[in-house]
N, C-alpha and C positions, 0 to 999 in steps of 0.2 A: 504493499499500500504505500509506504513512504516514497518509494522510488517513482511513484505516479503523481505525487502531490503537485509538481510544477505543471504537468500535462493536464491535470484536472482544472487548475486555474486557467490554463490556456483555452481549454474546452469551454469553460464558463464565459470567457471573453467572447468566443465565437458564438455561443448561444445568445448572449446579450445582444451582440450585433445583429443576429438573425431576428431577434424579437424587435429591435429597433426598426428593421426593414418592414416587418409585419405590421407594426403600429403605423409606419408611414403609409403603407398600402391600405390600411384600415381606417385612416383618418383619425387615429388616436395620436396625433402628432405631439401632443403636450407631454407624451411619455418618452419621446425620443432622447431629450437630454439626459434623462436618468439611465437610459441604456448606455449612452456614451460614458457617463460617470462610472457605471458598473464595469464597463469594458476596461476603462483606464485602471481602475482598482485591481481588476483580475490580472491585467497585463503587467502591472507592477509586482503583484504578488507572485506571478509565476517566475519572474526573473529573480526576485528576492529568495524565494525557496530554493530555486536551482543553484544559486550561489551558496547559500547557507548550508545546504546538505550535499553540496558537490554533486549535483545531478544534472549538470550541463551536458547536453547531447545533441547530435546533428538532427535526430528526429524531433527533439523538442524545439530546436531552432527553426526548422522547416514548418512545424505545426504553428508556432507562434507567429510567423510571418503570414501564413494562410489566414489565421484568425484576424490578424491586424488588417489585412487587406479587406475583409468583409466589414469589420467594425469601424475602421478608420479610413477606408478607401471608399467602399460602395456606398455605405450609409450617408456620409456627408455629401458625396456627390449627388445622391438623390435629393437631399434636403435643398441643396443650392439649385439643382435643376428645377425643382418644384417652385422655389421662390422667384427665380428668374422668369419662369413660365407665366407667373401670375402678376409680376410687377414691371417687367421690362417692356419698354416702348419699341424695342428692336426685334424684328422677326428672327427666330432661330438662335438668338443669343444665349438661350438656356443651355445649348449644347456645348458651350465652352466649359461647362462643369465637368466634362469628361476628362479635362486636364488633370483634375485633383485625382481621379481614379488612375489615370496612366502614371502620373508622377509618383503616386503612392506605390504602385506596382514596381516601378523602376527603383525607387528608394529601398523597398524591401528586398528586391533581388540583389542589389549592390551590397546590402547589409549581410545577406546569406553567404556571399562569396568572398566577403571582405577577410583579408589576412592581417588586418591592422591590429597591433597590440595596444593601441590607445584606448583609454577608458571613455574618451569623448565620442560623440556621434559625428559621422560625416554626412552632412545634409540635415535638414530639419526633420526631426522624428515625426512620423505619421500620427502618433497620438496627439502631439502638440498642435499639428495642423487641423486635426479633426476637431479638437476642443475649441479652437479659435472660431471656426466656421459655424459649428452647431450653436455655440454660445451666442453669437451675434443675432441669430434669428430668434432666440428665445429670451433676449435681454428685455427688461421692462422699460428702460429708458437710456442708460448710459451709453450703450454701444449702438443705438439706432443711427448714429452718424454714418456707420458703415453700410447702412441698408439703402443704398442707392445703386442702380444697375451699373453705372459707369465705374464707380468706386469698387464695387464688388468684382467686376471683371478684372480690374487692375490688381485687386488682392489675390484673385485666383491665379493670375499669371505669375505674380511675385512669389507666392507661396509654393507654386508648382516648381519654379526655378530653384527656390531655397531647398526643397526636398531632394532634388537631383544634383545639387551643387557639391563641391568639395569643401564647403565652409564647415568649420568645426563647431559643433554645439555642445555645450557642457552636459555631460551625462549626470542624472540624478541618482545613479546607482552608487551605493556606499560600499567601499571595500572595508573601511574602518570608519570610525567616527571622530577622529582627531581634528581639531580646529584647523591646524596648519595645512593638513592634506585636503580639507574639504571647505575651505574658506568660501569659494565661489558658490558651492551648493548651498551653504548656510545663508549667504546673502540673498540668493534667489528664493529660498524658503521664507526668510524673514519678510522680504518685500511682498511675496505672494500672500502671506498671512495678513499683513497690514492691508493690503489691497482687498482681500476677501472680507476682513472685518469691517472695512469701510463701505464696501460696494455689494457684498454678498456674492452670489452667483453671477451677477452682472460684472463682476470684476475679472472674470476668466479671460475675456479677450485682451484686456490690458496686462494681465499677468504673462500671457503668451507673447505679447509685443515686447514686454520688458525682457523676457527670457531671450528672445531673438536678439534684441539690441545689446544686452549685456554679453551674450556669447560672442557676438560679432566684434564688440569693443575689446573683450578679453583676448580674442584671437589675434587682433591687430597689436595689442600690447605685447603679447608674447612673441609675436613675429618680429617686432622691432627690437625687442631685447635679445633675440637670438642672433641678430645681425652683428 
């Protein structure tokens, strides 16, 4: 049983993504954010338990990416497609949402074959991308600025490029909990908690934007220091 704990969490991530899609098709769209939150939780727990119990395997890695493609690729692409279909003044603009699905697939495929020993992510992680887009559609007020078809298309293109880029993004996986080795993680967690306390779930888009900006600045800082 212990050997299958990470795969159980991965399967729950997949099931949660499936239910999110069924809620979308059944017009129970208000439940979709909770499916994303559950998928994010299960996705974090599968990696955490795999590292803690030393149960990392190629099978688990492949299963994890397949689950992520459903929960963090297909589901947000459908949500974006639906919003653009109902709110865009341009014909067929909604089909640009497929970029999120394609970029997610490329991002996950790159992750699966990566031989990098770095703890950082190469390219924006698909869970962060999914959380950003799903959150803006279910924000009560603070993130409604993004709900403009032109702005949204620009964000789709930018986030898709970030997912398949070679930009390093800070991983939130902890090998140990020392302050010196994890200062960037603790800064992100602290800012995220403050944002969440101030804005509630409406703060998620801004948390992701901070994560992207901080990772980019941190990467530039280390690159300049290494020269």
